[in-house]
C-alpha positions, 0 to 999 in steps of 0.5 A: 196589899200583900207582898208574898215574894221578894220584890225591889219596889212596890208602887201603889195608886189609890183612887178616891172619890173626887171632892172628898177631903181626907186627912191623917193618911198613914201606912202600916205593915205587919207579917202575914201571920202576925196581925198584932205586930203592926208597925207604921211604914214611911214610904220612899215617896208619896203623892198626896192630894188631900182635896182630890182624888188620888194617893200614891206611894212607893216602897222600896224593898218591901218586906216579904210575907208582909201585908201593908195597909193604908188608912185615912179619915175623911174630913166631911 
């Protein structure tokens, strides 16, 4: 997800394959033009269903001109 202008709140819902467990879900951010400046982001809220089909997180006042990236590992 790329934030190109000022916004107060961003809500993201990721639909994942049902029945595929995952672990180590993380969010990182970096300036759009500086991908080497990656930092871990702690969301303001998160809904995490490891055995199920969804991850959702909320960022309040995400940084303008930044890209946010989600990563996770499948356990199977």
